Phi, psi and omega in degrees: 000128182281165186297320181297319178295318178299319178297317179297321179295317178298316178299315180297318178297320178288329184290328184299305180292330178295314179294321178298315181296319178301312180302314181296315182294311182298316180292326178293321183281340186309315180288345185266342183241152185294333181222146184297332184294343177289329173292321176296318177301317180299313181292325178295317179292321177298314180295321179296316178298312184296319178294320175301318179297312180300316181290325175295318177297319178296315182297324183286344183081005181266019183231155181290355181285133180279168178293154179081203180272093180276161176302324180290326175296317178297314182293307187274307185290302183284312184288293187293300184289331176295323179271340173294319178273161181210105179288320184297318178294320176303312182299316180291324177299315178295316179302313179297323178294320176294317179298328177277003179060033175263074191299311181298318179294321178296318179295316179297316180294314181294310180292322178297321180290311184286303182291319177298318178299317178296317182295314182287329175295317178295321178296316178297316179299313179298320177297321178295333180276340185289156180265079174092000000 
């Protein structure tokens, strides 16, 4: 089995539980929030924080992850957290909110996703770099 195929298998194995968890969380939150896209925002922010944390831990050398593209980065980072988050659903959610002329909600959702994602990814990364 060549290296590229092994990498693809690792990503796929990680993606299955990530996508399942996203579906479960979004569907669980649906009756509690006025619109389904708030559940998507939550999983996207969670995935951004967690991926930032994993990469910060890797960068700090305090994690079992090796330098470069390790199997665990492919499994957890690309596979699990990549499928837990969903850019396409975010884009369609913002588009639908704009089409419904809910301008403030669209701005909050778009800015919250992009800026919030950057902030929580940076927080996770910074936490991964700290010493204890």
